[in-house]
VEXFIKE-177507 format. One record per residue: x, y, z of N, C-alpha, C, CB in turn; residue number from 0; residue in three letters. Coordinates in Angstrom, 2 decimals, decimal comma, always signed. Atoms other than C-alpha are relative to their C-alpha. Glycine has a CB too. Example, Ala and Ser with C-alpha at 12.3 -4.5 7.8 and 13.67 -1.06 7.14 Angstrom:
2
{site {+0,89 -1,19 +0,00} {+12,30 -4,50 +7,80} {+0,90 +1,20 +0,00} {-0,99 +0,03 +1,25} 0 "ALA"}
{site {-0,82 -1,19 -0,06} {+13,67 -1,06 +7,14} {-0,77 +1,09 +0,73} {+0,41 +0,46 -1,42} 1 "SER"}
END
This chain:
189
{site {+1,20 -0,18 -1,36} {+19,20 -24,52 -5,16} {-1,12 +0,29 -0,33} {+0,18 +1,07 +1,03} 0 "MET"}
{site {+1,15 +0,15 +0,51} {+16,27 -25,02 -5,07} {-1,02 +0,48 +1,51} {-0,12 -1,67 -0,68} 1 "ASN"}
{site {+0,57 -0,45 -1,31} {+14,93 -23,17 -1,43} {-1,54 -0,46 -0,16} {+0,20 +1,73 +0,27} 2 "CYS"}
{site {+1,11 -0,36 -0,12} {+11,71 -23,00 -2,68} {-0,98 -1,61 +0,43} {-0,30 +0,87 -1,43} 3 "ALA"}
{site {+0,25 +0,78 +0,10} {+10,96 -26,61 -2,48} {+0,66 -0,92 +1,59} {+0,27 -0,14 -1,35} 4 "ASP"}
{site {-0,19 +0,48 -0,91} {+12,61 -27,23 +0,59} {-0,84 -0,17 +0,98} {+0,75 +0,38 +0,24} 5 "CYS"}
{site {+1,24 -0,14 -1,44} {+10,62 -27,87 +3,94} {+0,95 +0,33 +1,16} {-1,04 -1,75 +0,51} 6 "LYS"}
{site {-0,55 -0,44 -1,12} {+13,23 -27,52 +6,68} {+0,30 +1,25 +0,33} {+0,87 -0,52 +0,14} 7 "THR"}
{site {-0,80 -1,32 +0,16} {+14,86 -24,27 +5,63} {+0,77 +0,54 +1,65} {-1,29 +1,29 -0,64} 8 "LYS"}
{site {-0,59 +0,51 -1,52} {+16,82 -25,20 +8,47} {+1,21 +1,65 +0,01} {+1,15 -2,24 -0,07} 9 "GLU"}
{site {-0,75 -1,28 -0,39} {+19,08 -21,47 +7,41} {-0,86 +1,23 +0,79} {+0,58 +0,61 -1,39} 10 "CYS"}
{site {+1,18 -0,37 -0,91} {+16,14 -20,07 +9,51} {+0,54 -0,30 +1,19} {-1,38 -0,73 -0,22} 11 "ARG"}
{site {-0,59 +0,38 -1,69} {+18,11 -21,84 +12,52} {+1,67 -0,03 +0,09} {-0,58 -1,81 +0,55} 12 "GLU"}
{site {-1,10 -0,33 -0,39} {+21,36 -20,51 +11,31} {+1,14 -0,91 -1,21} {+0,03 -0,35 +1,68} 13 "GLY"}
{site {-0,57 +0,90 +0,40} {+22,34 -23,51 +8,90} {+0,58 +0,76 -1,69} {-1,06 -1,36 +0,12} 14 "LYS"}
{site {-0,09 -0,70 +1,15} {+24,34 -22,25 +5,53} {+0,19 -1,09 -1,27} {+1,19 +1,06 +0,18} 15 "ASP"}
{site {+0,00 +1,23 +1,05} {+23,57 -24,51 +2,88} {+0,67 +0,19 -1,31} {-1,42 -0,40 -0,37} 16 "CYS"}
{site {-1,11 -0,44 +1,51} {+25,69 -22,49 +0,11} {+1,31 -0,25 +0,04} {+0,13 +1,57 -0,38} 17 "THR"}
{site {-1,69 -0,02 +0,18} {+28,99 -22,82 +1,88} {+0,93 +1,25 -0,65} {+0,32 -1,20 -0,97} 18 "GLY"}
{site {-0,47 -1,19 +0,20} {+29,41 -19,04 +1,03} {-0,31 +0,93 +0,84} {-0,27 +0,37 -1,04} 19 "ASP"}
{site {+0,37 -1,24 -0,80} {+28,17 -17,32 +4,06} {+0,42 +1,37 -0,12} {+0,28 -0,21 +1,12} 20 "ALA"}
{site {-0,56 -0,92 -0,02} {+31,11 -15,51 +4,66} {+0,87 +0,72 -0,94} {+0,37 -0,19 +0,76} 21 "ALA"}
{site {-0,24 -0,91 +1,50} {+31,76 -14,15 +1,36} {-1,22 +0,87 -0,15} {+0,11 -1,04 -1,54} 22 "ARG"}
{site {+0,97 -0,78 +0,26} {+28,57 -13,40 +1,25} {-0,63 +1,47 +0,64} {-0,73 -0,81 +0,06} 23 "ILE"}
{site {+0,18 -1,32 -0,94} {+28,08 -11,24 +4,47} {+1,16 +1,14 -0,27} {+0,10 -0,47 +1,69} 24 "ALA"}
{site {-1,07 -0,94 +0,24} {+31,37 -9,48 +3,75} {-0,57 +1,06 -1,52} {+1,61 -1,06 -0,30} 25 "SER"}
{site {+0,94 -1,53 +1,14} {+29,33 -7,21 +0,82} {-0,88 +0,44 +0,94} {-1,20 -0,47 -1,69} 26 "ARG"}
{site {+0,47 -0,68 -0,82} {+27,55 -6,54 +3,71} {+0,32 +1,69 +0,80} {+0,05 -0,90 +0,61} 27 "TYR"}
{site {-1,15 -1,07 -0,39} {+29,66 -2,64 +3,86} {-1,06 +0,96 -0,66} {+1,84 -0,11 -0,73} 28 "THR"}
{site {+0,63 -1,35 +0,10} {+28,31 +0,83 +3,66} {-1,34 +0,17 -0,16} {+0,49 +0,66 -0,96} 29 "GLY"}
{site {+1,13 -0,22 +0,23} {+24,94 +1,88 +1,69} {-0,39 -1,54 +0,31} {-0,26 +0,71 -1,37} 30 "GLN"}
{site {+1,40 +1,44 -0,38} {+23,76 -1,91 +1,63} {+0,15 -0,41 +1,53} {+0,31 -1,89 -1,08} 31 "THR"}
{site {+0,47 +0,21 -0,74} {+24,86 -2,15 +4,93} {-1,15 +1,10 +1,02} {+0,96 -0,50 +0,32} 32 "LEU"}
{site {+0,74 -1,12 -0,44} {+23,08 +1,09 +6,36} {-1,75 -0,82 -0,74} {+0,79 +1,84 -0,86} 33 "GLU"}
{site {+1,43 +0,59 +0,12} {+19,87 -0,33 +4,40} {-0,91 -1,25 +0,48} {-0,08 -0,12 -1,06} 34 "VAL"}
{site {+0,29 +0,56 -0,64} {+19,93 -3,23 +5,74} {-0,65 +0,12 +1,05} {+0,57 -0,33 +0,02} 35 "ALA"}
{site {-0,16 -0,21 -1,45} {+20,16 -2,19 +9,21} {-1,38 +0,90 +0,45} {+1,54 +0,84 +0,32} 36 "ARG"}
{site {+1,31 -1,05 -0,06} {+17,06 -0,05 +8,47} {-1,00 -0,51 +0,13} {-0,30 +0,81 -1,03} 37 "THR"}
{site {+1,11 +1,11 +0,07} {+15,04 -2,75 +6,81} {-0,75 -0,85 +1,32} {+0,65 -1,05 -0,83} 38 "ALA"}
{site {+0,51 +0,60 -1,03} {+15,52 -4,52 +10,00} {-0,64 +0,46 +0,64} {+0,56 -0,39 +0,61} 39 "ALA"}
{site {+0,01 -0,82 -1,09} {+14,79 -2,32 +11,98} {-1,61 +0,39 -0,08} {+1,15 +1,28 -0,11} 40 "TYR"}
{site {+1,67 -0,22 +0,54} {+11,34 -1,38 +10,08} {-0,70 -1,49 +0,11} {-0,12 +0,60 -1,90} 41 "ILE"}
{site {+0,89 +0,92 +0,42} {+10,43 -5,03 +9,69} {-0,26 -0,56 +2,06} {+0,88 -1,35 -1,50} 42 "GLU"}
{site {+0,02 +0,47 -1,15} {+11,19 -5,50 +13,64} {-1,03 +0,70 +1,19} {+1,33 +0,04 +0,29} 43 "ALA"}
{site {+0,66 -0,80 -1,34} {+9,59 -2,53 +15,17} {-1,53 +0,28 -0,34} {+0,84 +1,63 +0,35} 44 "ALA"}
{site {+1,83 -0,44 +0,25} {+6,20 -2,20 +13,35} {-0,64 -1,79 -1,07} {-0,17 +2,27 -1,63} 45 "TYR"}
{site {+0,47 +0,86 +0,65} {+5,92 -5,75 +12,11} {-1,69 -0,52 +0,34} {+1,01 -0,95 +0,15} 46 "TYR"}
{site {+2,00 -0,20 -0,18} {+1,63 -6,40 +11,57} {-0,14 +0,93 +0,14} {-0,97 -0,55 +1,10} 47 "MET"}
{site {+0,21 -1,43 -0,47} {+1,68 -2,75 +12,61} {-0,25 +0,58 -0,94} {+0,96 +0,69 +0,65} 48 "ARG"}
{site {-0,10 -0,89 +1,46} {+2,25 -1,08 +9,43} {-0,53 -0,12 -1,21} {+1,06 +0,04 -0,43} 49 "LYS"}
{site {+0,38 +0,79 +1,50} {+0,95 -1,65 +6,06} {+1,34 +0,89 -1,19} {-2,26 +0,51 -0,61} 50 "ASN"}
{site {-1,03 -0,40 +0,58} {+3,71 -1,32 +3,49} {+0,26 +1,74 -0,72} {+0,03 -1,05 -0,93} 51 "ARG"}
{site {-0,14 -1,21 +0,42} {+3,04 +2,62 +2,34} {+0,46 +0,63 +1,23} {-1,20 +0,55 -0,64} 52 "LEU"}
{site {-0,81 -0,27 -1,38} {+3,71 +3,26 +5,84} {+1,36 -0,21 +1,04} {-0,59 -0,32 +0,52} 53 "GLU"}
{site {-1,33 +0,23 -0,06} {+6,57 +1,65 +6,00} {+1,34 +0,92 -0,89} {-0,06 -1,36 -0,36} 54 "GLU"}
{site {-1,02 -0,49 +1,02} {+8,40 +3,10 +2,93} {-0,27 +1,12 +0,69} {-0,14 -0,08 -1,68} 55 "LEU"}
{site {-0,37 -1,06 -0,53} {+7,55 +6,43 +4,59} {+1,21 +0,47 +1,46} {-1,19 +0,28 +0,16} 56 "ILE"}
{site {-0,72 +0,02 -0,69} {+9,08 +5,14 +7,45} {+1,70 -0,19 -0,04} {-0,60 -0,63 +0,48} 57 "GLU"}
{site {-1,52 +0,70 +1,11} {+12,44 +3,32 +5,52} {+0,37 +1,46 -0,61} {-0,53 -1,49 -1,73} 58 "PHE"}
{site {-0,71 -1,06 +0,91} {+12,68 +6,62 +3,67} {+0,45 +1,46 +1,08} {-1,28 +0,49 -1,44} 59 "ALA"}
{site {-0,26 -0,65 -0,71} {+12,76 +8,89 +6,63} {+1,48 -0,60 +1,06} {-1,30 +0,25 +0,48} 60 "ARG"}
{site {-1,16 +0,56 -0,60} {+15,14 +6,64 +8,82} {+1,45 -0,24 -0,91} {-0,51 -1,30 +0,51} 61 "MET"}
{site {-1,00 -0,14 +0,83} {+17,19 +6,41 +5,72} {+0,31 +1,72 -0,72} {-0,38 -1,12 -1,06} 62 "MET"}
{site {-0,28 -1,35 +0,40} {+17,19 +10,20 +5,31} {+0,00 +0,64 -1,33} {+1,05 +0,20 +0,38} 63 "GLU"}
{site {+0,58 -0,61 +0,94} {+15,78 +10,54 +2,07} {-0,43 +0,82 -0,09} {-0,52 -0,30 -0,37} 64 "TYR"}
{site {+0,45 -1,40 +0,51} {+14,91 +13,81 +0,70} {-0,86 +0,31 -0,52} {+0,54 +0,51 -0,62} 65 "ARG"}
{site {+0,49 -0,31 +1,39} {+13,84 +13,82 -2,51} {-0,71 -1,92 -0,93} {+1,83 +0,91 -0,98} 66 "ARG"}
{site {+0,87 +0,30 +0,56} {+11,45 +11,24 -3,93} {-0,59 -0,69 -1,32} {-0,17 +0,69 +0,14} 67 "LEU"}
{site {+0,29 +0,44 +1,32} {+10,73 +9,56 -7,33} {-1,24 -0,74 -0,10} {+1,05 -0,79 -0,51} 68 "GLY"}
{site {+1,28 +0,84 +0,30} {+7,39 +8,10 -8,70} {+0,14 -0,61 -1,40} {-1,40 +0,92 +0,06} 69 "ILE"}
{site {+0,36 +0,68 +1,04} {+7,28 +6,17 -11,62} {-0,87 -0,97 +0,22} {+0,95 -0,43 -0,59} 70 "ALA"}
{site {+1,38 +0,73 -0,24} {+3,93 +5,09 -12,45} {-0,51 +0,14 -1,44} {-1,11 +0,74 +1,24} 71 "PHE"}
{site {+0,41 +0,55 +1,68} {+1,99 +3,38 -15,22} {-1,17 +1,05 +0,12} {-0,58 -2,04 -0,39} 72 "CYS"}
{site {+1,27 -0,87 +0,00} {-1,02 +5,80 -16,71} {-1,20 -0,39 +0,41} {-0,27 +0,41 -1,12} 73 "ILE"}
{site {+0,50 +0,01 -0,35} {-3,09 +3,60 -15,84} {-0,40 +0,24 +1,29} {+0,00 -0,43 -0,42} 74 "GLY"}
{site {+0,27 -0,71 -1,64} {-2,60 +4,32 -12,02} {-0,05 +1,66 +0,17} {+1,39 -0,48 +1,10} 75 "LEU"}
{site {-0,43 -0,94 +0,16} {-2,50 +7,67 -12,41} {-0,49 +0,47 +1,11} {-0,13 +0,51 -1,07} 76 "SER"}
{site {+1,23 -0,28 -1,31} {-5,44 +8,53 -9,88} {+0,91 -0,59 +1,66} {-1,92 -1,40 -0,44} 77 "SER"}
{site {-0,75 +0,33 -1,62} {-3,28 +6,40 -7,22} {+1,38 +0,90 +0,12} {+0,54 -1,93 +0,19} 78 "GLU"}
{site {-1,05 -0,59 +0,72} {+0,05 +7,91 -8,60} {-0,25 +1,34 +0,99} {-0,17 +0,10 -1,85} 79 "ALA"}
{site {+0,76 -0,93 -0,59} {-1,79 +11,37 -7,62} {-0,01 +0,20 +1,56} {-1,22 -0,28 -0,43} 80 "GLU"}
{site {+0,15 -0,26 -1,85} {-3,08 +10,27 -4,11} {+1,51 -0,26 +0,84} {-1,30 -1,40 +0,81} 81 "ARG"}
{site {-1,03 +0,39 -0,82} {+0,48 +8,46 -3,34} {+0,63 +1,60 +0,54} {+1,13 -1,07 -0,92} 82 "LEU"}
{site {-0,78 -1,46 +0,51} {+2,47 +12,26 -4,62} {-0,33 +0,33 +1,29} {-0,58 +1,15 -1,42} 83 "GLN"}
{site {+0,96 -0,65 -1,12} {-0,29 +14,03 -2,33} {+0,46 +0,00 +1,72} {-1,46 -0,90 -0,13} 84 "ARG"}
{site {-0,48 +0,28 -1,11} {+0,69 +12,10 +0,63} {+1,48 -0,13 +0,84} {-0,48 -0,82 -0,02} 85 "ILE"}
{site {-1,67 -0,49 +0,78} {+4,46 +11,96 +0,09} {+0,70 +1,07 +0,70} {-0,11 +0,70 -1,66} 86 "LEU"}
{site {-0,99 -1,28 +0,48} {+5,22 +15,36 -0,52} {-0,69 +0,33 +1,63} {-0,38 +1,29 -1,87} 87 "GLU"}
{site {+0,13 -0,40 -1,42} {+3,75 +15,75 +3,34} {+1,51 +0,06 +0,58} {-0,97 -1,11 +0,84} 88 "LYS"}
{site {-1,79 +0,47 -0,59} {+7,42 +14,51 +4,41} {+1,10 +0,04 -0,78} {+0,22 -1,47 +0,42} 89 "HIS"}
{site {-0,71 -0,19 +1,23} {+9,33 +15,03 +0,96} {-0,23 +0,62 -0,80} {+0,17 -0,74 -0,54} 90 "PHE"}
{site {-0,01 -0,78 +1,47} {+10,26 +16,35 -2,28} {-0,55 -0,98 -0,41} {+1,32 +0,50 -0,87} 91 "GLU"}
{site {+0,88 +1,24 +1,01} {+8,30 +14,20 -4,66} {+0,12 +0,18 -1,47} {-1,73 +0,01 +0,22} 92 "VAL"}
{site {-0,12 -0,05 +1,25} {+9,02 +13,92 -8,39} {-0,81 -1,18 -0,45} {+1,38 +0,04 -0,40} 93 "HIS"}
{site {+0,38 +1,18 +0,65} {+6,77 +11,94 -10,37} {+0,39 -0,26 -1,63} {-1,45 -0,02 +0,19} 94 "SER"}
{site {+0,09 -0,73 +1,31} {+6,76 +11,04 -13,74} {-0,48 -1,06 -0,65} {+1,29 +0,65 -0,66} 95 "VAL"}
{site {+0,92 +1,43 +1,18} {+4,30 +8,72 -16,50} {+0,49 -0,71 -0,78} {-0,94 +0,34 -1,04} 96 "CYS"}
{site {-0,40 +0,37 +0,65} {+4,93 +6,08 -18,22} {+0,35 +0,36 -1,71} {-0,46 -0,66 +0,40} 97 "CYS"}
{site {+0,32 -0,90 +1,27} {+4,18 +7,60 -21,63} {+1,00 +1,64 -0,07} {-1,92 +0,38 +0,15} 98 "LYS"}
{site {-0,89 -1,13 +0,05} {+7,05 +10,39 -20,89} {+0,45 +0,37 -1,29} {+1,09 -0,21 +0,76} 99 "VAL"}
{site {-1,48 -0,80 +1,20} {+8,73 +11,98 -24,29} {-1,51 -0,05 -0,90} {+2,11 -1,35 -0,86} 100 "CYS"}
{site {+1,12 +0,31 +1,41} {+5,50 +10,92 -26,36} {+0,31 -1,28 -1,43} {-0,01 +1,69 -0,91} 101 "GLY"}
{site {-0,75 +0,57 +0,91} {+7,43 +8,25 -28,18} {-1,36 -0,79 -1,09} {+1,22 -1,10 +0,88} 102 "ILE"}
{site {+1,11 +0,86 +0,52} {+5,54 +6,25 -30,90} {+0,75 -1,04 -0,15} {-0,80 +0,40 -1,28} 103 "ALA"}
{site {-0,36 +0,69 +0,05} {+5,68 +2,82 -30,51} {+1,14 -0,87 -1,64} {-1,05 -0,22 +0,59} 104 "LYS"}
{site {-0,77 +0,09 +1,63} {+6,40 +2,56 -34,42} {+1,35 +0,33 -0,23} {-0,61 +0,95 -1,01} 105 "SER"}
{site {-1,25 -0,48 +0,12} {+9,82 +4,07 -33,77} {+1,43 -1,61 +0,31} {-0,04 +1,47 +1,33} 106 "LYS"}
{site {-0,76 +1,71 -0,16} {+11,32 +0,68 -32,67} {-1,15 -1,27 -0,06} {+0,85 -0,19 +1,84} 107 "PHE"}
{site {+1,06 +1,14 +0,64} {+8,54 -1,65 -34,23} {-0,19 -1,00 +1,71} {+1,01 -1,22 -1,78} 108 "SER"}
{site {+0,54 +0,04 -1,45} {+6,77 -2,27 -30,90} {-1,24 -0,69 -0,38} {-0,22 +1,51 +0,85} 109 "LEU"}
{site {+1,29 +0,58 -0,21} {+3,54 -4,54 -30,93} {-1,10 +1,47 +0,78} {+0,31 -1,57 +1,18} 110 "LYS"}
{site {+0,80 -0,95 -0,81} {+0,85 -1,74 -30,03} {-1,25 -1,30 +0,58} {-0,70 +1,55 -1,16} 111 "PRO"}
{site {+1,28 +0,72 -1,45} {-2,42 -2,86 -27,52} {-0,99 +0,28 -1,05} {-0,40 +1,06 +2,01} 112 "VAL"}
{site {+1,20 -0,43 +0,55} {-4,89 -0,62 -29,83} {-0,56 -0,33 -1,43} {+0,09 +1,25 +0,08} 113 "SER"}
{site {-0,12 +0,33 +0,76} {-3,73 -1,71 -33,06} {+0,83 +1,43 -0,95} {-1,18 -0,66 -0,17} 114 "GLY"}
{site {-0,50 -1,34 +0,02} {-2,54 +1,86 -33,99} {+1,61 -0,15 -0,05} {-0,56 +0,85 +1,31} 115 "ASP"}
{site {-1,55 -0,45 +0,16} {+1,10 +2,12 -35,04} {+0,52 +0,91 +0,67} {+0,35 +0,41 -1,15} 116 "PRO"}
{site {-0,44 -1,44 -0,96} {+1,43 +5,58 -33,32} {-0,44 +0,04 +0,97} {-0,31 +1,29 -0,37} 117 "ASP"}
{site {+0,56 +0,35 -1,68} {-0,02 +4,32 -29,97} {+1,67 +0,26 +0,51} {-0,87 -2,15 +0,43} 118 "GLU"}
{site {-1,35 -0,29 -0,71} {+2,64 +5,95 -27,84} {+0,29 -0,70 +0,96} {+0,16 +1,20 +0,48} 119 "THR"}
{site {-0,36 +1,26 -1,25} {+5,06 +3,29 -25,79} {+0,01 +0,28 +1,45} {+1,47 -0,56 -0,15} 120 "MET"}
{site {-0,22 +0,50 -1,51} {+5,71 +2,59 -22,24} {+1,62 +0,88 +0,28} {+0,11 -2,15 +0,12} 121 "CYS"}
{site {-1,52 +0,00 -0,15} {+9,17 +4,50 -21,58} {+0,72 +0,28 +1,13} {+0,51 +0,78 -0,79} 122 "ASN"}
{site {-0,60 +0,29 -1,64} {+10,72 +3,22 -18,19} {+1,42 +0,60 -0,60} {+0,03 -2,04 +0,81} 123 "PRO"}
{site {-1,18 -0,72 +0,00} {+14,01 +4,54 -19,79} {-0,09 +1,52 +0,76} {+0,39 +0,11 -1,49} 124 "VAL"}
{site {+0,19 -1,82 -0,09} {+12,97 +8,23 -20,11} {-0,53 -0,18 +1,47} {-1,40 +1,00 -1,31} 125 "GLY"}
{site {+0,15 -0,56 -1,84} {+11,09 +7,82 -16,51} {+1,26 +0,00 +1,08} {-1,11 -1,15 +0,87} 126 "GLN"}
{site {-0,65 -0,17 -0,63} {+14,20 +6,66 -15,07} {+1,15 +1,49 -0,21} {+0,31 -1,20 +0,02} 127 "ALA"}
{site {-0,83 -1,41 -0,01} {+16,40 +9,97 -16,75} {-0,47 +1,08 +0,57} {+0,26 +0,48 -1,22} 128 "MET"}
{site {+0,75 -1,09 -0,70} {+13,62 +12,05 -15,67} {+0,40 +0,61 +1,68} {-1,46 -0,60 +0,01} 129 "VAL"}
{site {+0,32 +0,44 -1,82} {+14,02 +10,77 -11,58} {+1,65 +0,00 -0,07} {-1,09 -1,99 +0,63} 130 "LEU"}
{site {-1,44 -0,10 -0,45} {+18,22 +10,58 -12,40} {+0,42 +1,36 -0,25} {+0,96 -0,99 -0,73} 131 "ASN"}
{site {-0,23 -1,39 +0,13} {+18,33 +14,55 -13,62} {-0,67 +0,52 +1,29} {-0,57 +0,63 -1,38} 132 "ARG"}
{site {+0,09 -0,64 -0,89} {+16,63 +15,50 -10,39} {+0,44 -0,34 +1,08} {-0,87 +0,26 +0,08} 133 "VAL"}
{site {-0,96 +0,07 -1,33} {+18,55 +13,98 -8,20} {-0,82 -1,02 +0,70} {+0,22 +1,52 +0,98} 134 "GLY"}
{site {+0,83 +1,10 -1,35} {+16,02 +11,09 -6,15} {+0,97 -0,78 +0,21} {-1,46 -1,05 -0,34} 135 "THR"}
{site {-0,67 +1,28 -0,41} {+17,34 +9,57 -3,65} {-0,79 -1,49 +0,15} {+0,56 +0,33 +1,31} 136 "ASP"}
{site {+0,46 +1,39 -0,40} {+14,96 +6,61 -3,53} {-1,20 +0,43 -1,48} {-0,70 -0,34 +2,12} 137 "LEU"}
{site {+1,10 +0,37 +1,13} {+12,36 +5,40 -6,76} {-1,27 -0,84 +0,48} {+0,73 -0,90 -1,16} 138 "ASN"}
{site {+1,24 +0,77 +0,33} {+9,00 +4,22 -6,47} {-0,73 -0,28 -0,58} {-0,51 +0,00 +0,25} 139 "ILE"}
{site {+0,49 +0,40 +1,34} {+7,59 +2,01 -9,09} {-1,62 -0,57 +0,74} {+1,22 -1,39 -0,93} 140 "ILE"}
{site {+1,43 -0,25 -0,29} {+3,80 +2,09 -9,02} {-0,38 -0,49 -1,46} {-0,48 +1,68 +0,49} 141 "VAL"}
{site {+1,17 +0,99 +1,33} {+2,21 -0,55 -11,54} {+0,75 +0,22 -1,67} {-2,20 +1,04 -0,14} 142 "GLY"}
{site {-0,70 -0,13 +1,23} {+4,78 -0,24 -13,94} {-0,18 -1,58 -1,07} {+1,71 +0,36 +0,51} 143 "LEU"}
{site {+0,41 +1,21 +0,87} {+4,32 -3,14 -17,08} {+1,08 -1,22 +0,67} {+0,26 +0,35 -1,93} 144 "CYS"}
{site {-0,98 +1,08 -0,43} {+6,06 -6,53 -16,50} {+1,13 +0,03 -1,27} {-0,84 -1,64 +0,20} 145 "MET"}
{site {-1,27 -0,36 +0,85} {+9,73 -5,93 -18,18} {-0,03 +1,77 -0,05} {-0,14 -0,81 -1,76} 146 "GLY"}
{site {-0,42 -1,43 -0,42} {+9,29 -2,22 -18,30} {+0,21 +0,63 +1,71} {-1,15 +0,85 -0,66} 147 "HIS"}
{site {-0,87 -0,49 -1,55} {+9,93 -2,41 -14,22} {+1,36 -0,10 -0,24} {-0,27 -1,01 +1,46} 148 "ASP"}
{site {-1,47 +0,17 +0,48} {+12,85 -4,05 -15,30} {+1,28 +1,12 -0,74} {-0,23 -0,97 -0,94} 149 "VAL"}
{site {-1,14 -0,85 +0,38} {+14,59 -1,90 -17,09} {-0,51 +1,46 +0,56} {+0,33 -0,04 -1,75} 150 "ILE"}
{site {-0,03 -0,86 -1,11} {+13,50 +1,22 -15,13} {+0,62 +0,11 +1,53} {-1,00 +0,06 +0,11} 151 "PHE"}
{site {-1,32 -0,37 -1,23} {+15,23 -0,07 -11,91} {+1,45 -0,43 -0,53} {-0,23 -1,01 +1,65} 152 "THR"}
{site {-1,45 +0,26 +0,27} {+18,29 -1,26 -14,15} {+0,64 +1,52 -0,08} {+0,23 -0,95 -1,48} 153 "LYS"}
{site {-0,60 -1,67 +0,50} {+18,48 +2,75 -15,56} {+0,53 +0,57 +1,09} {-1,17 +1,17 -0,57} 154 "THR"}
{site {+0,04 -1,35 -1,53} {+17,43 +4,55 -11,97} {+1,25 -0,27 +0,40} {-1,27 -0,20 +1,63} 155 "SER"}
{site {-1,09 +0,14 -1,15} {+20,50 +5,89 -10,67} {-0,17 -0,50 +1,65} {+0,51 +1,37 +0,10} 156 "ALA"}
{site {+0,38 -0,03 -1,26} {+18,73 +5,62 -7,21} {-0,43 -1,03 +0,56} {-0,75 +0,77 +0,18} 157 "ALA"}
{site {+0,98 +0,92 -0,34} {+17,33 +2,93 -5,35} {-1,61 -0,15 -0,40} {+0,07 +0,12 +1,18} 158 "PRO"}
{site {+1,18 +0,58 +0,88} {+14,25 +1,06 -6,77} {-0,81 -0,62 +1,31} {+0,53 -1,31 -1,35} 159 "VAL"}
{site {+0,71 +1,50 -0,57} {+11,51 -0,55 -4,31} {-1,70 +0,21 -1,05} {-0,33 +0,03 +2,48} 160 "THR"}
{site {+1,04 +0,56 +1,05} {+7,86 -1,62 -5,71} {-1,02 +0,31 +1,25} {+0,18 -1,88 -0,74} 161 "THR"}
{site {+1,10 -0,38 -0,52} {+4,98 -0,20 -4,29} {-1,40 -0,91 -0,10} {-0,11 +1,19 -0,54} 162 "LEU"}
{site {+0,96 +0,63 +0,46} {+2,21 -1,42 -6,71} {+0,42 -0,88 -1,19} {-1,00 +0,89 -0,26} 163 "VAL"}
{site {-0,34 +1,12 +1,13} {+2,77 -4,80 -8,95} {-1,22 +0,28 -1,12} {-0,08 -1,81 +0,70} 164 "VAL"}
{site {+1,22 +0,24 +0,54} {+0,34 -4,43 -11,87} {+0,07 -1,66 -0,49} {-0,28 +1,13 -1,23} 165 "LYS"}
{site {+0,37 +1,07 -0,04} {-1,66 -6,79 -12,44} {-1,93 -0,08 -0,56} {+0,48 -0,39 +1,49} 166 "ASP"}
{site {+1,11 -0,15 +0,75} {-4,56 -6,08 -14,94} {-1,10 -0,79 +0,67} {+0,26 -0,41 -1,38} 167 "ARG"}
{site {+0,97 +0,76 -0,04} {-6,46 -9,12 -14,55} {-0,61 -0,04 +1,78} {+0,58 -1,40 -0,69} 168 "VAL"}
{site {-0,28 +0,17 -1,09} {-5,97 -9,38 -10,45} {-0,05 +1,01 +0,68} {+0,89 -0,52 +0,09} 169 "LEU"}
{site {+0,01 -0,98 -1,71} {-6,46 -6,03 -8,99} {+1,11 +0,57 -0,11} {+0,02 -0,87 +1,68} 170 "ALA"}
{site {-1,54 -0,37 -0,59} {-2,80 -5,55 -9,06} {+0,05 -0,80 +1,62} {+0,22 +2,08 +0,18} 171 "HIS"}
{site {-0,12 +1,10 -1,29} {-2,91 -8,46 -6,45} {+0,83 -1,19 -0,81} {-1,79 -0,66 +0,73} 172 "ASN"}
{site {-0,36 +1,05 +0,87} {-0,64 -10,94 -8,43} {+0,23 -1,89 +0,41} {+1,29 +0,63 -0,45} 173 "PRO"}
{site {+0,23 +0,85 -0,68} {-0,47 -13,40 -5,71} {-1,29 -0,64 +0,14} {+0,37 +0,35 +0,85} 174 "CYS"}
{site {+1,31 +0,37 +0,06} {-4,16 -13,80 -6,09} {+0,14 -1,59 -0,90} {-0,95 +1,35 -0,80} 175 "GLY"}
{site {-0,40 +1,22 +0,47} {-2,80 -16,46 -8,80} {+0,28 -1,00 +0,66} {+0,84 +0,07 -0,59} 176 "ALA"}
{site {-1,01 +1,64 -0,88} {-1,04 -18,35 -6,25} {-1,11 -0,61 +1,14} {+1,96 +0,65 +1,31} 177 "LEU"}
{site {+0,72 +1,30 -1,20} {-4,31 -19,09 -4,12} {-1,30 +0,16 -0,57} {-0,03 +0,32 +2,04} 178 "TYR"}
{site {+0,99 +0,40 +0,92} {-6,68 -19,24 -6,82} {-0,48 -1,26 -0,26} {+0,31 +0,35 -0,99} 179 "SER"}
{site {-0,43 +0,93 +0,50} {-7,65 -22,51 -7,50} {-0,42 -0,34 -1,77} {-0,38 -0,91 +0,99} 180 "ASN"}
{site {+0,32 -0,57 +1,46} {-9,29 -21,49 -11,19} {+1,37 +0,21 -0,72} {-0,87 +1,51 +0,06} 181 "TYR"}
{site {-2,16 -0,73 +0,52} {-5,45 -19,68 -11,47} {+0,54 -1,56 -0,26} {+1,52 +1,10 +2,02} 182 "TYR"}
{site {-1,29 +1,14 -0,32} {-3,67 -22,74 -10,32} {-0,38 -1,49 -1,00} {+0,00 -0,52 +2,08} 183 "LEU"}
{site {-0,23 +1,40 +1,03} {-5,29 -25,45 -12,71} {-0,38 +0,82 -1,43} {-1,32 -1,66 +0,39} 184 "ARG"}
{site {-0,13 +0,03 +1,24} {-5,09 -23,05 -15,62} {+1,37 +0,36 -0,27} {-0,93 +0,75 -0,60} 185 "ARG"}
{site {-1,42 -0,32 +0,22} {-1,42 -22,44 -15,01} {+0,66 -1,72 +0,40} {+0,59 +1,52 +1,21} 186 "LEU"}
{site {-0,67 +0,90 -0,02} {-0,81 -26,02 -13,96} {-1,03 -1,16 -0,82} {+0,50 -0,19 +1,44} 187 "ASN"}
{site {+0,69 +0,95 +0,16} {-2,77 -28,17 -16,29} {+0,06 -1,77 -0,32} {-0,45 +0,56 -0,67} 188 "PRO"}
END
């Protein structure tokens, strides 16, 4: 499959390019089907009317999630605090910083940013374990580093959504690299 290069996108009209539609459709059961129904409702009801945060609140309400977790990068502490205050109006919210547990990078021979081998590592396993322990229904990523988001998602017992994708260079807007001729030239020499 190479859908990015497809010019017709006939799947939009019902074409099954995989030959596997029936087997894949059979996987939409239980919680997966419930999430799909809720997501489709949010998309249809609020298309171009609500931002991602507003959609997140509606989605969590409709899914009857009561306890939300926020896994955030220390560099986005103020954003995480604002998000927590907003979400607390509707849900029980637990947040956990990436530096939780204060483990030194030297413990695992991780490359420090500052050059200090005792620099504290980001700890996505710890973040997930803290939120698993309190029994969150949905976890929200706010700016976890590339790779740390992967580890967090893999370790989280609850479903995970991303509100903020970290991109220190492009003000947390990674799509900017796809729209900027400067970055496109740099990425495609």
